[in-house]
N, C-alpha and C positions, 0 to 999 in steps of 0.2 A: 441696145443705147435708145434712151427715149427719144422718139422722133420730133417732139417740140424742141429739146435740149439740142440734137443734132441739127435741125434747120437754124435755130437761133446762132449756134456756132458758125455753120455756114455763112449765113448773111452778115454775122460780125466780121468775119475775116474778108467777105466781099466789101463791105462798106469801108473798113479801115484800108484795104488795098487802093481803093478809088481816092480816097481822102488822101493818101501818102503820095499817089501820083499827081495830085492837082497843085496849082499853085496855091490854094487855100490850106495845103497842109505843110508848106515850108516853114522851119522852126516850130511847129506844132508838135509838142513831144508826148508821145503816147506814155500813159501811166496806167497804174491800177492792176486789178485782177487780169483784165484782158491783155495786158501787156506780157503778164507772166505766161497766159495761156498761148499766146501767138508767138512771142520770142523765146521763150523759156521752156515750152512744151509742159506746162502746169497741167495737172490732172484735174483740178476743180476747173467747172465752167464758169463763165463770166456772165452776171445779168446786164452790164452795160459796157461801153467804150467810154474811157477818160483820157482826157488830154490835158496837160498843163500849157497855158499860154501866158506869157509874160507881158502882153500888151492889153488893149482895150477888149474886154471879154465880150461887151455888147457889140462891139464891130465884127469880131470874129465870129460870133454867133450869126449875125447876119449874113456873113460870107459863107460860113457852112451851111446854112439854112438853103442859100441861093444854090450852092452846088448840089446839094440833095434834090432839090425839085427842078433844077435844070439838066442834071447829069444821072446821079445815082438811081433815081426811081426809074428813069427810062431804060438804063441798062440793066437794072433788076428785072424789069418787065421782058426785055429781049433775050438776056441771057438765062434768067432763072425762072421765068414765067409767072412772076409776082406782080401784082399790082400794088401799089402804095402809096403812103402819104408823109409827109413830113412838117412838122409845126414846133414852134418854141413853146416850151412849158410855161403854163401860167399857174397861178393860185400860189397858196402859202407856202408849199413845199418847193416852190422855184423862187422864193424870195431871199436871195443871198447876194450880198455885196462882193464875194467872191467865187461865185459860181453861175453858170448858164447852162441851161438844159434845153435839149431837143428831144422830141419822140419821133422815131421813125416807126411807121406801122407797114406791114406786108401782108399780103393775104393771097391764097388761092384755093379754089375749091372750099373744103371745112378746115383748112390750117390758117391760123393768124400767128404771126410772130412779131414782138416788139423789140426794137433795138435802140434802147435809149442812148444819147450821147451827153456827156459832161463835160465842160471846158471850165477850169479851175486854175487856181493859182496855189502852188506849192512852193515851200523855201527850199531852194537848192544852194549847195554850197561848191558842187562841182560842174565843170562844163558838160554840155550835152553830149551824147555819144551816139553813134549810127550802128543801126542793128539791121539784118535783112532777114526777109521771110518770103521763099518763094522767089526769089530774085527782086523783090520790093524792097526799098528803103526805108526805114522808119526811123526817124529821129526819136530818141527817149532819154531818161534820165539815166544817171550811173546807177549801177547796182545798189552801192551805198545810199545815194539820195532816196532811191526807191524803196527800200525796206525801212528807212527812217520815216518816209512819208506815211507808211502803213502804220508804223508805231504811233506817229502823231495824230494819224486819223483815229486810233483806238482812244487816244487820251482826250481829243479835242471835239469828237463829234457830240453833239447833242443826244442823238440818238445812235446808241452803239451798233454797228453792223458787225454781227459775228463772222460773216466771210473775212473780215480784215484779220481776225485772230487766227483763222485758219492759214491766211498768207503769211503772217508772222512765222506760226510755226515752220511752214514749208520753207521759207526763205530766209530764216534769221541767220544762217551762216553767211550770208552776205553783208553782214555789219561789219564796218571798218573796226581795226584795233582801236581807234580813237573815237568809237561811237559816243562814249559818254560826253567828252568835249564838244563833238558835233551837235548832239542832241541839245546840250545846254544852251549853244548858240542859238538853235533853232527854236527853242522854248522862248527865250528871252524875245528873239523877232515876232514871235506870234503873241507874246504877252500872255502866256498860258503860264500862271503862278503856280509855286510847288503845291500849294493846297488843293488846287485843282487836280493836280496829277495824283496826289495822295488819295483824293475822294474816289477817282477812277480805279486806282489800283485796289482801295479798300473794297470798292463795290464788287471787283471782279473777284477777289479773295473771299469777301464775305456772304456772297451769294452765288458760290460755285455751283450747286446743285442747279439752278436756273440757267447760269452761263453755259454749263456742260451741256445741258438738254439742247440749248438755242445752236451751239456748236455741232452737236450729234444732228441736228436737223439739216444743218449745212452739208455735212458729211453724206447724209443720206439722200439729199435731194440734187446736190450740185457737183458732187464729185463723181468722177467715173468708177464703175463698178468694182473692178479689182482693187483699185486704190482704196476705196471705201472699206473693202473687206480688209485690207493691210491694217488701216487705220483702226477699225473696229478689233481686230486681233490685238492691238498694242493698247488698248483702253478706250478707244472711241474719243468723244467730246471732251470728256473730264481729263483725261490724259493730255488731250491737245491743250486744254485750259492750264492745266499744271506746268506743262513745259513753256508755254508762254509768259506764265506770270515769273517762271525763274528767269528767262532770258530778259524780260523787262526789269527785274531787280539789278540783274548785272549791266544791263545796258544803260540804264538812265542814271544821270548824274546824283549823287547822293547829297 
């Protein structure tokens, strides 16, 4: 295993555990690719840790940043031998009314690891659930809300993240039987118009070679070796894209 990915995964688990055990982690719902890896044993690695927070995002960002500086960095030094820093992200890529970002950086000797944190707000129709990992309680979304949030990310992001397509491929079986109705309600709440949805689907379908190669890059760089071999034997990035397009056609309201 790539040492950088291995240490990133180790530090992500360390940070998520400390957040879950702190008052700042109460009702902070773990979402995204790291949720799948930590709680569902997903084989792709995650590039960041994502949370859903239903309240004031800026206040929660300040609370988490204080926790990181006051507790997490010190424990990383004592337990793992890493020095570190924590800062709120600034600049154009951090300018979003629906998300706040923090960058944790860890280093020792010649190794440097980044653990970005994102706090966002997703549309949920189900109450939160509780899952555990190594004895630690992690509040999270229902399986249905989580896979639907991945589909909505595919449709709604300004800049598509092809990792989302891999997650939809891997966890599309978590869609509820009434997914078209649920997604219709969520699309309305997000004010995501049908023409925007059709435009994204048309881009995925019409530029299949480009998107297939981008998914293949995710498989090659972010998926555990054996799983990557299995995916490649089944057609690789293009096969994943085709399967996701078929799933979206069935899941989205007509």
